[in-house]
SENU-530779 format. One record per residue (C-alpha): x, y, z. Coordinates in nm, 4 decimals. Example, Ala and Ser with C-alpha at 12.3 -4.5 7.8 and 13.67 -1.06 7.14 Angstrom:
# residues 2
1.2300 / -0.4500 / 0.7800
1.3670 / -0.1060 / 0.7140
END
This chain:
# residues 391
-4.1096 / 0.7541 / 1.8482
-4.4788 / 0.6887 / 1.8983
-4.5349 / 0.5024 / 1.5710
-4.2702 / 0.3606 / 1.3412
-4.2005 / 0.0763 / 1.1015
-3.9242 / -0.1790 / 1.1405
-3.7743 / -0.4789 / 0.9648
-3.6742 / -0.7920 / 1.1539
-3.3687 / -0.9670 / 1.0058
-3.2503 / -1.3119 / 1.1241
-3.5776 / -1.2895 / 1.3108
-3.5925 / -1.6242 / 1.4905
-3.9139 / -1.6359 / 1.6929
-3.9464 / -1.2588 / 1.7038
-3.7704 / -1.1214 / 2.0111
-3.7082 / -0.7938 / 1.8278
-4.0670 / -0.8014 / 1.6997
-4.1988 / -0.8184 / 2.0558
-3.9734 / -0.5354 / 2.1777
-4.0483 / -0.3015 / 1.8880
-4.4210 / -0.3669 / 1.9011
-4.4210 / -0.2731 / 2.2701
-4.2617 / 0.0601 / 2.1719
-4.5238 / 0.1316 / 1.9061
-4.3579 / -0.0292 / 1.6046
-4.5128 / -0.2113 / 1.3100
-4.3175 / -0.4906 / 1.1427
-4.3165 / -0.4573 / 0.7630
-4.0647 / -0.7319 / 0.6767
-3.9091 / -1.0358 / 0.8476
-3.6411 / -1.2779 / 0.7325
-3.5367 / -1.6146 / 0.8787
-3.4099 / -1.9440 / 0.7299
-3.5047 / -2.1805 / 1.0166
-3.8303 / -2.3531 / 0.9186
-3.9352 / -2.4165 / 1.2794
-3.8897 / -2.0499 / 1.3681
-4.0796 / -1.9535 / 1.0536
-4.3774 / -2.1569 / 1.1713
-4.3760 / -1.9867 / 1.5134
-4.3347 / -1.6418 / 1.3601
-4.6412 / -1.6857 / 1.1427
-4.8353 / -1.8403 / 1.4305
-4.7629 / -1.5482 / 1.6642
-4.7507 / -1.2484 / 1.4308
-4.9610 / -1.3501 / 1.1321
-4.6858 / -1.2817 / 0.8796
-4.4287 / -1.4901 / 0.6964
-4.0588 / -1.4725 / 0.7786
-3.9693 / -1.7524 / 0.5369
-3.7341 / -1.5392 / 0.3272
-3.3564 / -1.5622 / 0.2907
-3.2235 / -1.2065 / 0.3127
-2.9526 / -1.2935 / 0.0573
-3.2302 / -1.3346 / -0.2014
-3.3876 / -0.9932 / -0.1348
-3.2890 / -0.6832 / -0.3314
-3.2508 / -0.3868 / -0.0973
-3.4554 / -0.1576 / -0.3209
-3.7515 / -0.3960 / -0.2975
-3.7829 / -0.3647 / 0.0806
-4.0744 / -0.1519 / 0.2063
-3.9910 / 0.1783 / 0.3763
-3.8940 / 0.1452 / 0.7415
-3.7546 / 0.3491 / 1.0313
-3.5642 / 0.0858 / 1.2312
-3.3500 / -0.2071 / 1.1185
-3.3336 / -0.4878 / 1.3770
-3.0998 / -0.7842 / 1.3439
-2.9514 / -1.0525 / 1.5662
-2.6907 / -1.1423 / 1.3059
-2.4475 / -1.4353 / 1.3303
-2.0884 / -1.3584 / 1.4262
-1.8442 / -1.4342 / 1.1435
-1.4801 / -1.3604 / 1.0714
-1.4444 / -1.0655 / 0.8355
-1.1827 / -1.0265 / 0.5669
-0.8613 / -0.8465 / 0.6591
-0.8483 / -0.6904 / 0.3141
-0.6584 / -0.3636 / 0.2953
-0.8418 / -0.0389 / 0.3661
-0.8143 / 0.0635 / 0.0039
-1.0812 / -0.1972 / -0.0707
-1.3203 / -0.0370 / 0.1778
-1.5247 / -0.1854 / 0.4587
-1.7916 / -0.3016 / 0.2185
-1.5381 / -0.5451 / 0.0736
-1.4265 / -0.6520 / 0.4195
-1.7787 / -0.7600 / 0.5093
-1.8651 / -0.9188 / 0.1738
-1.9703 / -1.2817 / 0.2061
-2.0846 / -1.2407 / 0.5678
-2.4387 / -1.1875 / 0.6885
-2.3375 / -0.8491 / 0.8267
-2.2807 / -0.7493 / 0.4637
-2.6552 / -0.7936 / 0.4083
-2.7132 / -0.5284 / 0.6739
-2.4520 / -0.3011 / 0.5149
-2.6063 / -0.3131 / 0.1690
-2.9565 / -0.2445 / 0.3072
-2.8391 / 0.0521 / 0.5137
-2.6415 / 0.1903 / 0.2218
-2.9606 / 0.2094 / 0.0185
-3.2164 / 0.3070 / 0.2845
-3.0240 / 0.5181 / 0.5412
-3.2842 / 0.4095 / 0.7953
-3.2932 / 0.6467 / 1.0967
-3.2130 / 0.3825 / 1.3609
-3.0481 / 0.0413 / 1.3887
-3.0642 / -0.2091 / 1.6764
-2.8309 / -0.5082 / 1.6444
-2.7491 / -0.7907 / 1.8855
-2.4660 / -1.0408 / 1.9061
-2.2821 / -1.2654 / 2.1501
-2.0545 / -1.1179 / 2.4185
-1.7555 / -1.2673 / 2.2401
-1.8033 / -1.0311 / 1.9447
-1.5913 / -0.7718 / 2.1256
-1.2817 / -0.9936 / 2.1288
-1.3687 / -1.2014 / 1.8221
-1.0868 / -1.2248 / 1.5673
-0.8614 / -1.0175 / 1.7989
-1.1090 / -0.7295 / 1.7960
-1.1120 / -0.7077 / 1.4158
-1.4810 / -0.7992 / 1.3959
-1.5967 / -0.5216 / 1.6296
-1.3731 / -0.2624 / 1.4638
-1.4975 / -0.3586 / 1.1188
-1.8610 / -0.3341 / 1.2263
-1.8141 / 0.0017 / 1.3962
-1.6149 / 0.1477 / 1.1069
-1.8586 / 0.0099 / 0.8489
-2.1498 / 0.1765 / 1.0257
-1.9562 / 0.4991 / 1.0599
-1.8755 / 0.4960 / 0.6885
-2.2498 / 0.4633 / 0.6224
-2.3228 / 0.7703 / 0.8376
-2.4240 / 0.6078 / 1.1663
-2.3253 / 0.7267 / 1.5096
-2.2688 / 0.4457 / 1.7594
-2.1584 / 0.4212 / 2.1203
-1.7850 / 0.4717 / 2.1695
-1.7447 / 0.1367 / 2.3432
-1.9441 / -0.1829 / 2.2882
-2.2684 / -0.1820 / 2.4870
-2.2854 / -0.5044 / 2.6884
-2.6206 / -0.5785 / 2.8515
-2.7725 / -0.8705 / 3.0405
-3.1335 / -0.9399 / 3.1473
-3.0270 / -0.9494 / 3.5121
-2.9440 / -0.5764 / 3.4865
-3.3180 / -0.5152 / 3.4453
-3.4572 / -0.7536 / 3.7056
-3.4897 / -1.0594 / 3.4805
-3.3116 / -1.3466 / 3.6629
-3.0844 / -1.4623 / 3.3806
-2.7155 / -1.3872 / 3.3294
-2.6941 / -1.3494 / 2.9536
-2.4401 / -1.0899 / 2.8456
-2.4827 / -0.9748 / 2.4878
-2.3392 / -0.6959 / 2.2746
-2.6103 / -0.4516 / 2.1689
-2.5118 / -0.2244 / 1.8803
-2.7211 / 0.0911 / 1.8574
-2.6929 / 0.3341 / 1.5696
-2.8491 / 0.6628 / 1.4591
-2.8163 / 0.7941 / 1.1054
-2.6563 / 1.1334 / 1.1615
-2.3620 / 1.1838 / 0.9212
-2.3223 / 1.5515 / 1.0131
-2.2426 / 1.4592 / 1.3763
-2.0573 / 1.1370 / 1.3065
-1.7745 / 1.2202 / 1.5504
-2.0153 / 1.2491 / 1.8452
-2.0677 / 0.9051 / 2.0044
-2.4148 / 0.8070 / 2.1207
-2.4588 / 0.8710 / 2.4933
-2.6723 / 0.5905 / 2.6385
-2.7483 / 0.5973 / 3.0115
-2.9612 / 0.3316 / 3.1787
-2.9053 / 0.4585 / 3.5307
-2.8304 / 0.2012 / 3.7981
-2.8396 / -0.1656 / 3.6976
-2.9530 / -0.4504 / 3.9202
-2.6702 / -0.6601 / 4.0628
-2.6811 / -1.0391 / 4.0465
-2.7825 / -1.0480 / 4.4113
-3.0842 / -0.8213 / 4.3510
-3.2671 / -1.0943 / 4.1582
-3.4399 / -1.4205 / 4.2424
-3.5297 / -1.7062 / 4.0098
-3.8655 / -1.7391 / 4.1861
-3.9893 / -1.4218 / 4.0153
-4.0417 / -1.6221 / 3.6933
-4.1377 / -1.9614 / 3.8394
-4.4745 / -2.1285 / 3.8850
-4.5463 / -2.1957 / 4.2526
-4.7866 / -2.4871 / 4.2108
-4.7652 / -2.8255 / 4.0408
-4.6595 / -2.8430 / 3.6766
-4.6747 / -3.1228 / 3.4206
-4.5251 / -3.4365 / 3.5767
-4.2803 / -3.4779 / 3.2859
-4.0779 / -3.1828 / 3.4182
-3.9939 / -3.3536 / 3.7497
-3.6567 / -3.5215 / 3.7952
-3.6185 / -3.8972 / 3.7683
-3.5577 / -4.1378 / 4.0588
-3.1986 / -4.1721 / 3.9401
-3.1454 / -3.7943 / 3.9356
-3.2999 / -3.7616 / 4.2800
-3.0712 / -4.0349 / 4.4138
-2.7603 / -3.8678 / 4.2684
-2.8522 / -3.5231 / 4.3979
-2.9471 / -3.6588 / 4.7395
-2.6074 / -3.8276 / 4.7590
-2.4231 / -3.5058 / 4.6763
-2.6371 / -3.3139 / 4.9222
-2.5388 / -3.5599 / 5.1946
-2.1771 / -3.5184 / 5.0883
-2.1928 / -3.1413 / 5.1222
-2.3653 / -3.1638 / 5.4601
-2.1053 / -3.4097 / 5.5881
-1.7727 / -3.2510 / 5.4916
-1.5988 / -2.9801 / 5.6940
-1.5493 / -2.7486 / 5.3926
-1.8420 / -2.5211 / 5.3066
-1.6799 / -2.2864 / 5.0520
-1.5533 / -2.5266 / 4.7862
-1.3356 / -2.3439 / 4.5379
-1.2665 / -2.6389 / 4.3102
-1.4623 / -2.9190 / 4.1368
-1.5103 / -3.2183 / 4.3672
-1.4268 / -3.5382 / 4.1785
-1.4757 / -3.8607 / 4.3689
-1.2548 / -4.0590 / 4.1306
-0.9475 / -3.8720 / 4.2601
-1.0079 / -3.8874 / 4.6368
-0.7600 / -4.1753 / 4.6715
-0.5200 / -4.0801 / 4.3926
-0.1766 / -4.2442 / 4.4262
-0.0262 / -4.1539 / 4.0894
0.2550 / -3.9177 / 3.9990
0.1674 / -3.5489 / 3.9897
0.4631 / -3.4454 / 3.7759
0.3230 / -3.6448 / 3.4835
0.0045 / -3.4361 / 3.4797
-0.0702 / -3.0866 / 3.3485
-0.0140 / -2.8303 / 3.6245
-0.3834 / -2.7353 / 3.6451
-0.4934 / -3.0984 / 3.6814
-0.2278 / -3.1812 / 3.9381
-0.3415 / -2.8864 / 4.1510
-0.7036 / -2.9883 / 4.1183
-0.6303 / -3.3508 / 4.2189
-0.4214 / -3.2422 / 4.5200
-0.7196 / -3.0436 / 4.6509
-0.9459 / -3.3468 / 4.6147
-0.6950 / -3.5686 / 4.7937
-0.6705 / -3.3179 / 5.0800
-1.0502 / -3.2934 / 5.0997
-1.0638 / -3.6723 / 5.1308
-0.7868 / -3.6897 / 5.3917
-0.9513 / -3.4157 / 5.6001
-1.2870 / -3.5972 / 5.5902
-1.1732 / -3.9587 / 5.5504
-1.4099 / -4.1237 / 5.7976
-1.7190 / -3.9484 / 5.6613
-1.6268 / -3.9901 / 5.2926
-1.5456 / -4.3597 / 5.3336
-1.8892 / -4.4114 / 5.4860
-2.0511 / -4.2041 / 5.2104
-1.8767 / -4.4039 / 4.9366
-1.9765 / -4.7305 / 5.1011
-2.3418 / -4.6204 / 5.1271
-2.3497 / -4.5445 / 4.7553
-2.1434 / -4.8513 / 4.6532
-1.8493 / -4.6367 / 4.5374
-2.0868 / -4.4544 / 4.3002
-2.1089 / -4.7588 / 4.0719
-2.4677 / -4.6751 / 3.9805
-2.3701 / -4.3178 / 3.8898
-2.2986 / -4.2129 / 3.5337
-1.9258 / -4.1361 / 3.5118
-1.9813 / -3.7605 / 3.4690
-2.1923 / -3.7590 / 3.7869
-1.8877 / -3.8547 / 3.9934
-1.8004 / -3.4856 / 3.9779
-1.9752 / -3.1953 / 4.1515
-1.9128 / -2.8204 / 4.1273
-2.0440 / -2.6173 / 4.4216
-2.0585 / -2.2544 / 4.3074
-2.2687 / -2.1094 / 4.5892
-2.0224 / -2.0141 / 4.8624
-2.2240 / -2.0199 / 5.1847
-2.5291 / -1.8471 / 5.0370
-2.7193 / -2.1745 / 5.0461
-2.6677 / -2.4805 / 5.2644
-2.8165 / -2.7585 / 5.0519
-2.8139 / -2.8834 / 4.6945
-3.1938 / -2.8628 / 4.7113
-3.1791 / -2.4863 / 4.7577
-2.9781 / -2.4264 / 4.4394
-3.0125 / -2.4199 / 4.0632
-2.8731 / -2.7469 / 3.9301
-2.7444 / -2.8584 / 3.5914
-2.6360 / -3.2038 / 3.4831
-2.3524 / -3.1138 / 3.2465
-2.0919 / -3.3099 / 3.0521
-1.8357 / -3.1673 / 3.2958
-2.0331 / -3.2832 / 3.6013
-2.3124 / -3.1636 / 3.8267
-2.3126 / -2.7891 / 3.8836
-2.4891 / -2.6184 / 4.1743
-2.5413 / -2.2407 / 4.1676
-2.7184 / -1.9808 / 4.3798
-3.0915 / -1.9320 / 4.3088
-3.0691 / -1.5615 / 4.2271
-3.0187 / -1.6028 / 3.8504
-3.0285 / -1.8700 / 3.5851
-2.7284 / -1.8993 / 3.3584
-2.7718 / -1.8224 / 2.9901
-3.0403 / -2.0337 / 2.8283
-2.8716 / -2.2229 / 2.5478
-3.0095 / -2.4874 / 2.3168
-2.7372 / -2.7468 / 2.3672
-2.7177 / -2.7585 / 2.7480
-2.9645 / -2.9489 / 2.9629
-3.2483 / -2.7422 / 3.1047
-3.1730 / -2.6196 / 3.4587
-3.3291 / -2.7920 / 3.7594
-3.4880 / -2.5924 / 4.0414
-3.3708 / -2.7785 / 4.3521
-3.6530 / -2.6538 / 4.5735
-3.9147 / -2.7934 / 4.3366
-3.7147 / -3.0987 / 4.2182
-3.8030 / -3.0251 / 3.8565
-3.6754 / -2.8613 / 3.5425
-3.7551 / -2.5155 / 3.4128
-4.0808 / -2.5338 / 3.2147
-4.1292 / -2.3931 / 2.8654
-4.3605 / -2.1263 / 3.0104
-4.0917 / -2.0235 / 3.2591
-3.8312 / -2.0118 / 2.9806
-4.0736 / -1.7839 / 2.7948
-4.0764 / -1.5455 / 3.0925
-3.7008 / -1.5710 / 3.1295
-3.6631 / -1.4341 / 2.7762
-3.9291 / -1.1675 / 2.8524
-4.1839 / -1.2936 / 2.6000
-4.5425 / -1.2121 / 2.7116
-4.6599 / -1.5575 / 2.8165
-4.8887 / -1.4096 / 3.0839
-5.0503 / -1.1493 / 2.8550
-5.4193 / -1.2424 / 2.8403
-5.4837 / -1.0424 / 2.5237
-5.1861 / -1.1572 / 2.3157
-4.9764 / -1.4246 / 2.4883
-4.6749 / -1.5624 / 2.3062
-4.7307 / -1.9208 / 2.1913
-4.4115 / -2.1298 / 2.2124
-4.3409 / -2.4244 / 1.9841
-4.5459 / -2.7300 / 2.0829
-4.2291 / -2.9399 / 2.0616
-4.0543 / -2.8839 / 2.3936
-3.6985 / -2.9266 / 2.2677
-3.7635 / -2.6925 / 1.9761
-3.9114 / -2.4370 / 2.2177
-3.6042 / -2.4476 / 2.4447
-3.3751 / -2.4232 / 2.1418
-3.5659 / -2.1243 / 2.0055
-3.5604 / -1.9374 / 2.3359
-3.1915 / -2.0226 / 2.3742
-3.1203 / -1.8626 / 2.0374
-3.3490 / -1.5622 / 2.0853
-3.2719 / -1.2105 / 2.1986
-3.4141 / -1.1129 / 2.5356
-3.7172 / -0.8939 / 2.4690
-3.6740 / -0.6640 / 2.7704
-3.3056 / -0.5991 / 2.6982
-3.3853 / -0.4986 / 2.3396
-3.6849 / -0.2902 / 2.4454
-3.4863 / -0.0954 / 2.7036
-3.1925 / -0.0389 / 2.4664
-3.4164 / 0.0773 / 2.1809
-3.6117 / 0.3021 / 2.4149
-3.2919 / 0.4855 / 2.5098
-3.1801 / 0.5055 / 2.1465
-3.5064 / 0.6613 / 2.0333
-3.4627 / 0.9437 / 2.2865
-3.1548 / 1.0697 / 2.1007
END
């Protein structure tokens, strides 16, 4: 489609808006209940999204060709089939989509949800969605379509279910055939494709404490005789003398591996612990390190690092893990700093580098990270919709 109109439900900061606009679409309606997202939507697109879709009558919506929605995942009713799928979805936000489609029979739908939707509620959620759309006259893919930005050269592993639909009741038994060709593998990407090479604002750089902790763990990795570590290293259990049979099986196995690591490297580890005063200056969660890089890198400072509640995690620098609002922003070891807001913008494929119409993130850094963490990836949606529109 060269020109079309779309509505943007649960619109957030407009990931769908960006994707559809790039394909020639014009947004005629947007709906979002988060006031911070509303402010960014108006700032970037010049239109209000401050509308609760529950308050909108379907017949009052302007005409449109594509319905876009990144709807929340909720448990649907297991009401008997005699009540119909409309009753099964009643009370959920997916029901809002159902009632709109029932009235408008819009030609295309592009929906997005978390990877877990497929198994959610023992598969009941996915089946209800698929059967509801079918009852409304929409063809969908036979199996859930699971896509990630890293498939398309964007260095982020972020698997999401994309639900594509075409209104075609006469051919309802013919599933949509979507073919993207060959996807990128994880190893085909590099985080440096979205990173700034020069200096950034000093507030992004790690603290002296963080540098000390990471330097200590780097020295640890360099000094031990094990380079492929297939278990979390936890310094508190190096000298464990307790009873294993009183522990859960998984924990006992994990502790035994740490004890063996210590015994195999006793002289070095004793010296390391002495140098860092038995890690007394370390936060308790920083006594634990997860090396998830195999032998692809040889130093903490070559990896992507996260300080997590479960410990310090080191990963290969080919992809970032899923941006999420509640987890600390990843650290780029090579640069000794965190991912900037501008880099997070690129990682979600928003046009931060577009000189004519760059996306303007929230001025509050934490809000900006949260909003990108909750957003759809623009390139994933664009590519999926592009294939849909060919059918």
